N, C-alpha and C positions, 0 to 999 in steps of 0.2 A: 334722451339719455336714460330716463327712468325705464322706458320700455326695453332698451338695450340691456340694462342691468337685470331686469326680470328674465329676459330671454337667456342671458348668459347664466343666470342662476339655475334656470330649468335645464339647460344643457348639461351643466356640471352635475346636477342632481340625477339626471337620467343616465349619464355616463357612469356615475358611482353605483347606481342600482344594477347596471349591466355588469359591472366589474364584480359584484358580489354573487351574481348568478353564475353557476359553473356548468361545465360539461364533464361528465365522468364516463367511464366505460366499465364493462363487466364481462366476465367469461362464464357464460351460462353452462357450457359443456363441463367446465371444471367443477362448477357447483353440483351439477347433476351426478358427476362421477365421484366426488370427494366428500359430499355432505353425508351425514349419518343416514338420512333417509334414502339418499341416492345409492349409497353402498348397500343398504339393506335390500333395495329393489334389485340391484345387480346380483347380489348374492342369491336371492330367492329365485330369480329367473335363471341364473347360471346353474343352480342346483337342479331345477326342473329339467333344464336342457341336458345336463350331464347324465342324470338318471335315465332319461328317455333315450339318449344316444346309445348307451350301453345295451338297452333292450333292442334298439334298432340294429345294432351290430350283430347281436346274437341271431336275430331273424335273418339277416343277410347271409351269415355263415350257414344257417340251416337251408336257405334256398340254394346256395352254391353246392352244398352236399347233396341235396335232392336232385339238382341238375346233373351232377356227376354220376349219381346212381342211375338216373334215367338214361344218360348217354352210354354208360357201361352196359346197359341191357339192350341197347339198340339192335344188336345183331340177334338177340334172343327173341325179341318181340316182333310180331307182325307190324306192318306200317300203321294200320289203324290204331292199334293199341298204343304204339309209341307216340303217335300224334295226339291221342287223347291225354296221355300223361304229360306231354309237353304243354298242351292247352290248359290243363288243370294247374300246372305250375305257373304258367303265365297269368292265369286268373288270380292265383295267390299273390304273385308279385305285384300285379296291378292294385289289388286291394291293399297290400302293404304300402305301396307308393302313395295311395290316396290317404291312408292313415298317417303316414309320415308328413305329407304336405299339410294335412289338417292340423296336426300337432304344431308345426312351425308357424302356420298362419295364426292359430290361437295364441301361441307364445308372443308373436309380434303384436297382436291386438292387446294382450295384457300389458306389454311394455309401453305401447302408445297410451293406453288408458291410465296406467299408473304414473307415467311421465306427465300427462296432462294434469293430474291431481297435484303433483309436485310443482309444476309450473304455475298453476293457479295460485297456490299458496305463496310461491316465490314472487309472483306479480304483486300481491298484497304487501309483502315485506319490502319490496323495492319501492313501491309507491309511498309507503310510510317513511322510508329512509329518505326519499327525494324531498318530501315535504319538510321533514325534520331538519335536513341539512341544506335547504335552499338550493337545490340542484335543478338546473333548467332542463337538461337532457341527459339520458343515459343511453350510451351506444353499446352495441355488441362488439366484443374484442375482435372477433373474426372479420369485422368490417373496418378495422383501423389498421393503417399502415405503420404509423409511428405515433407514440404518445408518451408523455411523462408517466413514470411509475406511480407518482403520487395521485394520479387521476383514476387509478384502478381501485374500484370498490369491491372487487370480488371477495376478498378475505373478510371484509366487514359484513357483507351479505351472507357469506358462508357461516359465520358465527351466529348471525340472527336466525337463519333457517335451522341450524343445529339446535338452537334454544327452543324454537317453536315447534319443530316437526322432527320427531325421533324415528317414527316408523309408520308404515302404511299397513292397514289391515288387508292381508291377502285373502282372497276368497277361493 
């Protein structure tokens, strides 16, 4: 009987400790888009992209005008001269396309690198939050079908990251 009471006590104790540990979920995308540092990243990259896009559009207009001029002179030029001008234009367009591709590749690399910096800090914040609040597991919101709203820690973490990280130094 004594062993039975000890066993029953341990089961009750174990069940209570499980009841206090919780599962929560978080929306990382929401934090990346709505935190102060996330908004600053999106603004900075958006500004770079917008400025460069206007330059690209101007170059594209210039190429179209140059193409029209070459085509309008087609009957006036001999075939060799016409082909040389078309070839020169194609080389300019190829160079432009490489420049444009390189810009967007670099922009994507910057976004990935700066997002990694934010996520690294976010991971530290979430780890501290988990320890402090005795949470067993934190799941991503996009992997959850249905859950109670009170299990969502997104806003709590958003407040913590806004306190800790205001801006990233852009190079």
